[in-house]
N, CA, C and O atoms as a Tripos MOL2 file, in Angstrom:
@<TRIPOS>MOLECULE
protein
  264   263    66     0     0
PROTEIN
NO_CHARGES

@<TRIPOS>ATOM
      1 N         125.0100  101.4860  136.6610 N.3       1 UNK1
      2 CA        125.8960  100.6070  137.4530 C.3       1 UNK1
      3 C         125.2810   99.2980  137.1960 C.2       1 UNK1
      4 O         124.0900   99.0030  137.3010 O.2       1 UNK1
      5 N         126.6970   98.2340  136.6890 N.am      2 UNK2
      6 CA        126.7140   97.0560  136.4300 C.3       2 UNK2
      7 C         126.7990   95.8470  137.6290 C.2       2 UNK2
      8 O         127.4800   95.7080  138.6460 O.2       2 UNK2
      9 N         125.7850   95.0860  136.9870 N.am      3 UNK3
     10 CA        125.3860   93.7850  138.2840 C.3       3 UNK3
     11 C         126.7960   92.7460  137.7400 C.2       3 UNK3
     12 O         126.7700   92.3660  136.5700 O.2       3 UNK3
     13 N         127.7940   92.3960  138.4920 N.am      4 UNK4
     14 CA        128.6550   91.8580  138.6680 C.3       4 UNK4
     15 C         128.2980   90.2000  139.1920 C.2       4 UNK4
     16 O         127.9140   90.2060  140.3620 O.2       4 UNK4
     17 N         128.3370   89.0440  138.6820 N.am      5 UNK5
     18 CA        128.5040   87.6820  139.4030 C.3       5 UNK5
     19 C         129.6520   87.0910  139.1820 C.2       5 UNK5
     20 O         130.1440   87.0590  138.0530 O.2       5 UNK5
     21 N         130.3570   86.4230  140.4840 N.am      6 UNK6
     22 CA        131.4350   85.5380  140.1050 C.3       6 UNK6
     23 C         130.9120   83.5950  140.5690 C.2       6 UNK6
     24 O         130.5380   83.2270  141.6830 O.2       6 UNK6
     25 N         131.0130   82.9970  139.7320 N.am      7 UNK7
     26 CA        130.7590   81.8290  140.1470 C.3       7 UNK7
     27 C         132.3780   81.2310  140.2140 C.2       7 UNK7
     28 O         133.0990   80.9790  139.2480 O.2       7 UNK7
     29 N         132.7120   81.0860  141.7110 N.am      8 UNK8
     30 CA        133.6070   80.5690  142.1770 C.3       8 UNK8
     31 C         134.2820   79.2250  142.8020 C.2       8 UNK8
     32 O         133.4000   78.3890  142.9990 O.2       8 UNK8
     33 N         135.3180   78.8500  143.1000 N.am      9 UNK9
     34 CA        136.0230   77.5560  142.9700 C.3       9 UNK9
     35 C         135.0850   76.3340  142.2220 C.2       9 UNK9
     36 O         134.7090   75.3350  142.8360 O.2       9 UNK9
     37 N         134.8380   76.5490  141.0560 N.am     10 UNK10
     38 CA        134.2860   75.1690  139.7200 C.3      10 UNK10
     39 C         135.3080   74.8590  139.2690 C.2      10 UNK10
     40 O         136.4090   75.3910  139.4110 O.2      10 UNK10
     41 N         134.8410   73.4680  138.3620 N.am     11 UNK11
     42 CA        136.1030   72.8430  137.9490 C.3      11 UNK11
     43 C         135.8360   73.8560  136.3340 C.2      11 UNK11
     44 O         134.7320   73.4880  135.9340 O.2      11 UNK11
     45 N         136.1900   74.5180  135.7120 N.am     12 UNK12
     46 CA        136.0190   75.5100  134.8090 C.3      12 UNK12
     47 C         136.0160   74.3960  133.5320 C.2      12 UNK12
     48 O         136.8730   73.6620  134.0250 O.2      12 UNK12
     49 N         135.7510   73.8770  132.5250 N.am     13 UNK13
     50 CA        136.1310   73.6990  131.2080 C.3      13 UNK13
     51 C         135.1920   74.5540  130.1090 C.2      13 UNK13
     52 O         133.9840   74.7130  129.9320 O.2      13 UNK13
     53 N         136.3860   74.9980  129.4940 N.am     14 UNK14
     54 CA        135.9230   76.1590  128.9360 C.3      14 UNK14
     55 C         135.8130   75.7360  127.1730 C.2      14 UNK14
     56 O         135.7040   76.6160  126.3190 O.2      14 UNK14
     57 N         135.8430   74.8570  126.9730 N.am     15 UNK15
     58 CA        135.6570   74.1000  125.1580 C.3      15 UNK15
     59 C         136.3860   74.6030  124.4180 C.2      15 UNK15
     60 O         136.1110   74.7510  123.2270 O.2      15 UNK15
     61 N         137.6290   75.0310  125.0270 N.am     16 UNK16
     62 CA        138.3020   74.9040  123.9700 C.3      16 UNK16
     63 C         139.6790   74.4800  123.9700 C.2      16 UNK16
     64 O         140.6190   75.0830  123.4520 O.2      16 UNK16
     65 N         139.7290   72.9520  124.8480 N.am     17 UNK17
     66 CA        140.6450   71.8990  124.7250 C.3      17 UNK17
     67 C         141.5780   71.9380  125.2360 C.2      17 UNK17
     68 O         142.5210   71.1670  125.0560 O.2      17 UNK17
     69 N         141.5370   72.6860  125.8580 N.am     18 UNK18
     70 CA        142.8850   73.5880  127.4140 C.3      18 UNK18
     71 C         142.5780   72.5890  128.4330 C.2      18 UNK18
     72 O         141.4820   72.0300  128.4780 O.2      18 UNK18
     73 N         143.7570   72.3000  129.4480 N.am     19 UNK19
     74 CA        143.2350   71.6840  130.3760 C.3      19 UNK19
     75 C         141.7330   72.0250  131.5730 C.2      19 UNK19
     76 O         141.6330   73.1390  132.0880 O.2      19 UNK19
     77 N         141.1910   71.4460  131.7240 N.am     20 UNK20
     78 CA        140.6840   72.3200  132.8600 C.3      20 UNK20
     79 C         141.0360   72.9000  134.0140 C.2      20 UNK20
     80 O         142.0300   72.5160  134.6310 O.2      20 UNK20
     81 N         140.3320   73.8030  134.4010 N.am     21 UNK21
     82 CA        141.0180   75.1760  135.5880 C.3      21 UNK21
     83 C         140.5160   74.4780  136.9030 C.2      21 UNK21
     84 O         139.3100   74.7000  137.0010 O.2      21 UNK21
     85 N         141.0980   73.5210  138.2260 N.am     22 UNK22
     86 CA        140.2030   73.0550  138.8420 C.3      22 UNK22
     87 C         139.8710   74.2780  140.2810 C.2      22 UNK22
     88 O         139.1830   73.9070  141.2320 O.2      22 UNK22
     89 N         140.1680   74.9830  140.2540 N.am     23 UNK23
     90 CA        140.0180   76.1160  141.2900 C.3      23 UNK23
     91 C         139.7740   77.7730  140.1060 C.2      23 UNK23
     92 O         140.6840   78.5720  139.8870 O.2      23 UNK23
     93 N         138.6160   77.8680  139.6460 N.am     24 UNK24
     94 CA        138.5300   78.7560  138.9270 C.3      24 UNK24
     95 C         137.8970   79.6230  139.0840 C.2      24 UNK24
     96 O         137.1110   79.3050  139.9770 O.2      24 UNK24
     97 N         137.5880   81.2370  138.5660 N.am     25 UNK25
     98 CA        136.5270   82.1390  138.9830 C.3      25 UNK25
     99 C         135.9810   82.7370  136.9940 C.2      25 UNK25
    100 O         136.7160   83.0390  136.0540 O.2      25 UNK25
    101 N         134.5190   82.6830  137.0770 N.am     26 UNK26
    102 CA        134.0990   83.1210  136.2260 C.3      26 UNK26
    103 C         133.2950   84.0880  136.1390 C.2      26 UNK26
    104 O         132.1180   83.8840  136.4360 O.2      26 UNK26
    105 N         133.7470   85.4800  135.6800 N.am     27 UNK27
    106 CA        133.1960   86.4310  136.0830 C.3      27 UNK27
    107 C         131.8720   87.4540  134.6840 C.2      27 UNK27
    108 O         132.0520   88.1800  133.7060 O.2      27 UNK27
    109 N         130.8010   86.9640  135.3330 N.am     28 UNK28
    110 CA        130.1070   87.6830  134.8260 C.3      28 UNK28
    111 C         129.6740   89.0190  134.7170 C.2      28 UNK28
    112 O         130.0910   89.5040  135.7680 O.2      28 UNK28
    113 N         129.0320   90.0190  134.0330 N.am     29 UNK29
    114 CA        129.0060   91.1270  133.7960 C.3      29 UNK29
    115 C         127.8290   91.4730  132.9350 C.2      29 UNK29
    116 O         127.8440   91.7650  131.7400 O.2      29 UNK29
    117 N         126.4920   91.3630  134.0030 N.am     30 UNK30
    118 CA        124.9900   92.0840  133.5260 C.3      30 UNK30
    119 C         125.0270   90.0610  132.8540 C.2      30 UNK30
    120 O         125.2340   89.0500  133.5240 O.2      30 UNK30
    121 N         124.8060   90.1600  131.7250 N.am     31 UNK31
    122 CA        124.6040   88.9540  130.9900 C.3      31 UNK31
    123 C         125.9970   88.4870  130.3990 C.2      31 UNK31
    124 O         125.8350   87.3880  129.8710 O.2      31 UNK31
    125 N         126.9940   88.8190  130.3210 N.am     32 UNK32
    126 CA        127.8890   88.7290  129.5120 C.3      32 UNK32
    127 C         129.3090   88.3260  130.4730 C.2      32 UNK32
    128 O         129.8890   89.1370  131.1950 O.2      32 UNK32
    129 N         129.7710   86.6330  130.2560 N.am     33 UNK33
    130 CA        130.7800   86.3470  130.6940 C.3      33 UNK33
    131 C         132.2890   87.2140  130.2520 C.2      33 UNK33
    132 O         132.9430   87.2380  129.2100 O.2      33 UNK33
    133 N         132.4530   87.8610  131.5480 N.am     34 UNK34
    134 CA        133.6130   89.2430  131.2610 C.3      34 UNK34
    135 C         135.2660   88.6520  131.6650 C.2      34 UNK34
    136 O         136.2190   89.3970  131.4380 O.2      34 UNK34
    137 N         135.4770   87.3240  132.2460 N.am     35 UNK35
    138 CA        136.4450   87.2070  132.0170 C.3      35 UNK35
    139 C         136.6110   85.6890  132.8270 C.2      35 UNK35
    140 O         135.6910   85.3480  133.5690 O.2      35 UNK35
    141 N         137.7480   84.8380  132.6710 N.am     36 UNK36
    142 CA        137.3440   83.6130  133.1940 C.3      36 UNK36
    143 C         138.7510   82.7380  133.5940 C.2      36 UNK36
    144 O         139.7050   82.9100  132.8360 O.2      36 UNK36
    145 N         138.8990   81.9810  134.5330 N.am     37 UNK37
    146 CA        140.6630   82.0480  134.8820 C.3      37 UNK37
    147 C         140.8640   81.1870  136.4040 C.2      37 UNK37
    148 O         139.8240   80.5850  136.6700 O.2      37 UNK37
    149 N         141.5890   81.0560  137.1070 N.am     38 UNK38
    150 CA        141.9070   80.7730  138.2010 C.3      38 UNK38
    151 C         141.9190   81.8730  139.0710 C.2      38 UNK38
    152 O         142.1290   83.0720  138.8840 O.2      38 UNK38
    153 N         141.5410   80.9430  140.4540 N.am     39 UNK39
    154 CA        140.8870   81.8390  141.6770 C.3      39 UNK39
    155 C         142.3950   82.6190  142.1350 C.2      39 UNK39
    156 O         143.5430   82.1770  142.1940 O.2      39 UNK39
    157 N         141.8540   83.8900  142.4020 N.am     40 UNK40
    158 CA        143.2940   84.5680  142.9050 C.3      40 UNK40
    159 C         144.1020   85.2420  141.6740 C.2      40 UNK40
    160 O         144.9720   86.1020  141.8090 O.2      40 UNK40
    161 N         143.6010   84.6270  140.2980 N.am     41 UNK41
    162 CA        144.4080   85.3340  139.4330 C.3      41 UNK41
    163 C         143.6620   86.3960  138.5220 C.2      41 UNK41
    164 O         144.0580   86.9150  137.4780 O.2      41 UNK41
    165 N         142.3700   86.5870  139.2650 N.am     42 UNK42
    166 CA        141.2280   87.4800  138.5100 C.3      42 UNK42
    167 C         140.9560   88.6610  139.5030 C.2      42 UNK42
    168 O         141.4970   88.4470  140.5880 O.2      42 UNK42
    169 N         140.5370   89.3880  139.4660 N.am     43 UNK43
    170 CA        140.0460   90.2540  140.3120 C.3      43 UNK43
    171 C         138.7770   90.2900  140.4990 C.2      43 UNK43
    172 O         138.2300   90.7260  139.4860 O.2      43 UNK43
    173 N         137.9180   89.9910  141.4660 N.am     44 UNK44
    174 CA        136.4880   90.0390  142.3590 C.3      44 UNK44
    175 C         135.9980   91.1340  142.0220 C.2      44 UNK44
    176 O         137.0330   91.3750  142.6430 O.2      44 UNK44
    177 N         135.3890   92.2800  141.6110 N.am     45 UNK45
    178 CA        134.5400   93.3700  141.9700 C.3      45 UNK45
    179 C         134.3410   92.7400  143.3520 C.2      45 UNK45
    180 O         134.3820   91.5440  143.6410 O.2      45 UNK45
    181 N         134.0590   94.0770  144.3590 N.am     46 UNK46
    182 CA        133.7390   93.8860  145.7790 C.3      46 UNK46
    183 C         132.1560   94.0970  146.1660 C.2      46 UNK46
    184 O         131.7090   94.1550  147.3120 O.2      46 UNK46
    185 N         131.3460   94.2070  144.8300 N.am     47 UNK47
    186 CA        129.3340   94.4100  144.7060 C.3      47 UNK47
    187 C         129.5490   92.8580  144.2220 C.2      47 UNK47
    188 O         128.9370   92.1200  144.9940 O.2      47 UNK47
    189 N         130.0520   92.3150  143.4530 N.am     48 UNK48
    190 CA        129.8880   90.5970  143.0960 C.3      48 UNK48
    191 C         129.3490   90.4580  144.1150 C.2      48 UNK48
    192 O         129.4090   90.9610  145.2370 O.2      48 UNK48
    193 N         128.3770   89.1340  143.2410 N.am     49 UNK49
    194 CA        127.8310   88.3700  143.8970 C.3      49 UNK49
    195 C         128.5510   86.9630  143.9520 C.2      49 UNK49
    196 O         129.1220   86.3440  143.0540 O.2      49 UNK49
    197 N         128.3910   86.7180  144.9940 N.am     50 UNK50
    198 CA        129.4630   85.1170  144.7370 C.3      50 UNK50
    199 C         128.2470   83.9750  144.8550 C.2      50 UNK50
    200 O         127.1490   84.0020  145.4100 O.2      50 UNK50
    201 N         129.0820   82.7770  143.9350 N.am     51 UNK51
    202 CA        127.8980   81.8100  143.7940 C.3      51 UNK51
    203 C         129.5680   80.7130  143.9290 C.2      51 UNK51
    204 O         130.5400   80.5220  143.1980 O.2      51 UNK51
    205 N         129.1780   80.2980  145.1140 N.am     52 UNK52
    206 CA        130.1010   78.6500  145.2650 C.3      52 UNK52
    207 C         130.1770   77.7440  144.6200 C.2      52 UNK52
    208 O         129.5500   76.8390  145.1700 O.2      52 UNK52
    209 N         130.9410   77.1770  142.9980 N.am     53 UNK53
    210 CA        130.4000   76.2020  142.9030 C.3      53 UNK53
    211 C         131.6930   75.0910  143.6410 C.2      53 UNK53
    212 O         132.1720   74.1250  143.0480 O.2      53 UNK53
    213 N         131.9600   75.4130  144.6550 N.am     54 UNK54
    214 CA        132.6930   73.7550  144.6420 C.3      54 UNK54
    215 C         132.3030   72.3530  144.7410 C.2      54 UNK54
    216 O         131.5470   71.9460  145.6230 O.2      54 UNK54
    217 N         132.8910   71.5050  143.7030 N.am     55 UNK55
    218 CA        132.2600   70.3070  143.7270 C.3      55 UNK55
    219 C         131.6590   69.8700  142.4410 C.2      55 UNK55
    220 O         131.3690   68.7370  142.0570 O.2      55 UNK55
    221 N         131.4760   71.5990  141.5760 N.am     56 UNK56
    222 CA        130.6100   71.5280  140.4100 C.3      56 UNK56
    223 C         131.7100   71.6270  139.3640 C.2      56 UNK56
    224 O         132.9060   71.9170  139.4030 O.2      56 UNK56
    225 N         130.8630   71.2790  138.4290 N.am     57 UNK57
    226 CA        131.8580   72.0210  136.4530 C.3      57 UNK57
    227 C         131.0010   73.2350  136.1920 C.2      57 UNK57
    228 O         129.7900   73.4040  136.0530 O.2      57 UNK57
    229 N         132.1700   74.1010  136.1740 N.am     58 UNK58
    230 CA        131.4820   75.1920  134.9560 C.3      58 UNK58
    231 C         132.0550   75.3340  133.6570 C.2      58 UNK58
    232 O         133.2460   75.1850  133.3810 O.2      58 UNK58
    233 N         130.9640   75.6830  132.7390 N.am     59 UNK59
    234 CA        130.7020   75.5770  131.4130 C.3      59 UNK59
    235 C         130.1820   76.7430  130.2990 C.2      59 UNK59
    236 O         129.4340   76.7170  129.3210 O.2      59 UNK59
    237 N         131.2280   78.0930  131.1910 N.am     60 UNK60
    238 CA        130.6590   78.8980  130.1410 C.3      60 UNK60
    239 C         130.3940   79.0390  128.8560 C.2      60 UNK60
    240 O         131.0670   78.4330  128.0230 O.2      60 UNK60
    241 N         129.2140   79.9890  128.4460 N.am     61 UNK61
    242 CA        129.5140   79.8730  126.7550 C.3      61 UNK61
    243 C         128.7970   78.6310  126.0350 C.2      61 UNK61
    244 O         128.8810   78.4520  124.8200 O.2      61 UNK61
    245 N         127.9830   77.6720  127.0250 N.am     62 UNK62
    246 CA        127.9150   76.0370  126.0930 C.3      62 UNK62
    247 C         126.6600   76.0770  125.4340 C.2      62 UNK62
    248 O         126.2390   75.4420  124.4670 O.2      62 UNK62
    249 N         126.0210   77.1590  126.3220 N.am     63 UNK63
    250 CA        124.6930   77.1720  125.6940 C.3      63 UNK63
    251 C         124.4180   78.6930  125.7610 C.2      63 UNK63
    252 O         124.7320   79.2890  126.7910 O.2      63 UNK63
    253 N         123.7550   79.4730  124.5540 N.am     64 UNK64
    254 CA        123.4350   80.8370  124.6500 C.3      64 UNK64
    255 C         122.2190   81.1860  125.6830 C.2      64 UNK64
    256 O         121.1190   80.6490  125.8140 O.2      64 UNK64
    257 N         122.6160   81.9070  126.1330 N.am     65 UNK65
    258 CA        121.3330   82.2790  127.4580 C.3      65 UNK65
    259 C         120.3140   83.0110  126.7450 C.2      65 UNK65
    260 O         119.1640   82.9630  127.1810 O.2      65 UNK65
    261 N         120.6500   83.8820  125.4030 N.am     66 UNK66
    262 CA        120.0820   84.9460  125.1630 C.3      66 UNK66
    263 C         118.7170   84.7680  124.3860 C.2      66 UNK66
    264 O         118.0460   85.7540  124.0830 O.2      66 UNK66
@<TRIPOS>BOND
     1     1     2 1
     2     2     3 1
     3     3     4 2
     4     3     5 am
     5     5     6 1
     6     6     7 1
     7     7     8 2
     8     7     9 am
     9     9    10 1
    10    10    11 1
    11    11    12 2
    12    11    13 am
    13    13    14 1
    14    14    15 1
    15    15    16 2
    16    15    17 am
    17    17    18 1
    18    18    19 1
    19    19    20 2
    20    19    21 am
    21    21    22 1
    22    22    23 1
    23    23    24 2
    24    23    25 am
    25    25    26 1
    26    26    27 1
    27    27    28 2
    28    27    29 am
    29    29    30 1
    30    30    31 1
    31    31    32 2
    32    31    33 am
    33    33    34 1
    34    34    35 1
    35    35    36 2
    36    35    37 am
    37    37    38 1
    38    38    39 1
    39    39    40 2
    40    39    41 am
    41    41    42 1
    42    42    43 1
    43    43    44 2
    44    43    45 am
    45    45    46 1
    46    46    47 1
    47    47    48 2
    48    47    49 am
    49    49    50 1
    50    50    51 1
    51    51    52 2
    52    51    53 am
    53    53    54 1
    54    54    55 1
    55    55    56 2
    56    55    57 am
    57    57    58 1
    58    58    59 1
    59    59    60 2
    60    59    61 am
    61    61    62 1
    62    62    63 1
    63    63    64 2
    64    63    65 am
    65    65    66 1
    66    66    67 1
    67    67    68 2
    68    67    69 am
    69    69    70 1
    70    70    71 1
    71    71    72 2
    72    71    73 am
    73    73    74 1
    74    74    75 1
    75    75    76 2
    76    75    77 am
    77    77    78 1
    78    78    79 1
    79    79    80 2
    80    79    81 am
    81    81    82 1
    82    82    83 1
    83    83    84 2
    84    83    85 am
    85    85    86 1
    86    86    87 1
    87    87    88 2
    88    87    89 am
    89    89    90 1
    90    90    91 1
    91    91    92 2
    92    91    93 am
    93    93    94 1
    94    94    95 1
    95    95    96 2
    96    95    97 am
    97    97    98 1
    98    98    99 1
    99    99   100 2
   100    99   101 am
   101   101   102 1
   102   102   103 1
   103   103   104 2
   104   103   105 am
   105   105   106 1
   106   106   107 1
   107   107   108 2
   108   107   109 am
   109   109   110 1
   110   110   111 1
   111   111   112 2
   112   111   113 am
   113   113   114 1
   114   114   115 1
   115   115   116 2
   116   115   117 am
   117   117   118 1
   118   118   119 1
   119   119   120 2
   120   119   121 am
   121   121   122 1
   122   122   123 1
   123   123   124 2
   124   123   125 am
   125   125   126 1
   126   126   127 1
   127   127   128 2
   128   127   129 am
   129   129   130 1
   130   130   131 1
   131   131   132 2
   132   131   133 am
   133   133   134 1
   134   134   135 1
   135   135   136 2
   136   135   137 am
   137   137   138 1
   138   138   139 1
   139   139   140 2
   140   139   141 am
   141   141   142 1
   142   142   143 1
   143   143   144 2
   144   143   145 am
   145   145   146 1
   146   146   147 1
   147   147   148 2
   148   147   149 am
   149   149   150 1
   150   150   151 1
   151   151   152 2
   152   151   153 am
   153   153   154 1
   154   154   155 1
   155   155   156 2
   156   155   157 am
   157   157   158 1
   158   158   159 1
   159   159   160 2
   160   159   161 am
   161   161   162 1
   162   162   163 1
   163   163   164 2
   164   163   165 am
   165   165   166 1
   166   166   167 1
   167   167   168 2
   168   167   169 am
   169   169   170 1
   170   170   171 1
   171   171   172 2
   172   171   173 am
   173   173   174 1
   174   174   175 1
   175   175   176 2
   176   175   177 am
   177   177   178 1
   178   178   179 1
   179   179   180 2
   180   179   181 am
   181   181   182 1
   182   182   183 1
   183   183   184 2
   184   183   185 am
   185   185   186 1
   186   186   187 1
   187   187   188 2
   188   187   189 am
   189   189   190 1
   190   190   191 1
   191   191   192 2
   192   191   193 am
   193   193   194 1
   194   194   195 1
   195   195   196 2
   196   195   197 am
   197   197   198 1
   198   198   199 1
   199   199   200 2
   200   199   201 am
   201   201   202 1
   202   202   203 1
   203   203   204 2
   204   203   205 am
   205   205   206 1
   206   206   207 1
   207   207   208 2
   208   207   209 am
   209   209   210 1
   210   210   211 1
   211   211   212 2
   212   211   213 am
   213   213   214 1
   214   214   215 1
   215   215   216 2
   216   215   217 am
   217   217   218 1
   218   218   219 1
   219   219   220 2
   220   219   221 am
   221   221   222 1
   222   222   223 1
   223   223   224 2
   224   223   225 am
   225   225   226 1
   226   226   227 1
   227   227   228 2
   228   227   229 am
   229   229   230 1
   230   230   231 1
   231   231   232 2
   232   231   233 am
   233   233   234 1
   234   234   235 1
   235   235   236 2
   236   235   237 am
   237   237   238 1
   238   238   239 1
   239   239   240 2
   240   239   241 am
   241   241   242 1
   242   242   243 1
   243   243   244 2
   244   243   245 am
   245   245   246 1
   246   246   247 1
   247   247   248 2
   248   247   249 am
   249   249   250 1
   250   250   251 1
   251   251   252 2
   252   251   253 am
   253   253   254 1
   254   254   255 1
   255   255   256 2
   256   255   257 am
   257   257   258 1
   258   258   259 1
   259   259   260 2
   260   259   261 am
   261   261   262 1
   262   262   263 1
   263   263   264 2
@<TRIPOS>SUBSTRUCTURE
     1 UNK1         2 RESIDUE 1 A UNK
     2 UNK2         6 RESIDUE 1 A UNK
     3 UNK3        10 RESIDUE 1 A UNK
     4 UNK4        14 RESIDUE 1 A UNK
     5 UNK5        18 RESIDUE 1 A UNK
     6 UNK6        22 RESIDUE 1 A UNK
     7 UNK7        26 RESIDUE 1 A UNK
     8 UNK8        30 RESIDUE 1 A UNK
     9 UNK9        34 RESIDUE 1 A UNK
    10 UNK10       38 RESIDUE 1 A UNK
    11 UNK11       42 RESIDUE 1 A UNK
    12 UNK12       46 RESIDUE 1 A UNK
    13 UNK13       50 RESIDUE 1 A UNK
    14 UNK14       54 RESIDUE 1 A UNK
    15 UNK15       58 RESIDUE 1 A UNK
    16 UNK16       62 RESIDUE 1 A UNK
    17 UNK17       66 RESIDUE 1 A UNK
    18 UNK18       70 RESIDUE 1 A UNK
    19 UNK19       74 RESIDUE 1 A UNK
    20 UNK20       78 RESIDUE 1 A UNK
    21 UNK21       82 RESIDUE 1 A UNK
    22 UNK22       86 RESIDUE 1 A UNK
    23 UNK23       90 RESIDUE 1 A UNK
    24 UNK24       94 RESIDUE 1 A UNK
    25 UNK25       98 RESIDUE 1 A UNK
    26 UNK26      102 RESIDUE 1 A UNK
    27 UNK27      106 RESIDUE 1 A UNK
    28 UNK28      110 RESIDUE 1 A UNK
    29 UNK29      114 RESIDUE 1 A UNK
    30 UNK30      118 RESIDUE 1 A UNK
    31 UNK31      122 RESIDUE 1 A UNK
    32 UNK32      126 RESIDUE 1 A UNK
    33 UNK33      130 RESIDUE 1 A UNK
    34 UNK34      134 RESIDUE 1 A UNK
    35 UNK35      138 RESIDUE 1 A UNK
    36 UNK36      142 RESIDUE 1 A UNK
    37 UNK37      146 RESIDUE 1 A UNK
    38 UNK38      150 RESIDUE 1 A UNK
    39 UNK39      154 RESIDUE 1 A UNK
    40 UNK40      158 RESIDUE 1 A UNK
    41 UNK41      162 RESIDUE 1 A UNK
    42 UNK42      166 RESIDUE 1 A UNK
    43 UNK43      170 RESIDUE 1 A UNK
    44 UNK44      174 RESIDUE 1 A UNK
    45 UNK45      178 RESIDUE 1 A UNK
    46 UNK46      182 RESIDUE 1 A UNK
    47 UNK47      186 RESIDUE 1 A UNK
    48 UNK48      190 RESIDUE 1 A UNK
    49 UNK49      194 RESIDUE 1 A UNK
    50 UNK50      198 RESIDUE 1 A UNK
    51 UNK51      202 RESIDUE 1 A UNK
    52 UNK52      206 RESIDUE 1 A UNK
    53 UNK53      210 RESIDUE 1 A UNK
    54 UNK54      214 RESIDUE 1 A UNK
    55 UNK55      218 RESIDUE 1 A UNK
    56 UNK56      222 RESIDUE 1 A UNK
    57 UNK57      226 RESIDUE 1 A UNK
    58 UNK58      230 RESIDUE 1 A UNK
    59 UNK59      234 RESIDUE 1 A UNK
    60 UNK60      238 RESIDUE 1 A UNK
    61 UNK61      242 RESIDUE 1 A UNK
    62 UNK62      246 RESIDUE 1 A UNK
    63 UNK63      250 RESIDUE 1 A UNK
    64 UNK64      254 RESIDUE 1 A UNK
    65 UNK65      258 RESIDUE 1 A UNK
    66 UNK66      262 RESIDUE 1 A UNK
């Protein structure tokens, strides 16, 4: 079984130069970023632990964690 974590409602900057996403989801499965996008556009698994990042900036992949 996989462990999901969803970082929700943060300002997403993905490092590609696209416009930041103000109300976002970063979905992590085990240790891998599986999906990013606007809140409501991505399905969050019901078993996911949700972390509220309201008022914060989220930059997945900026630092290699492994």
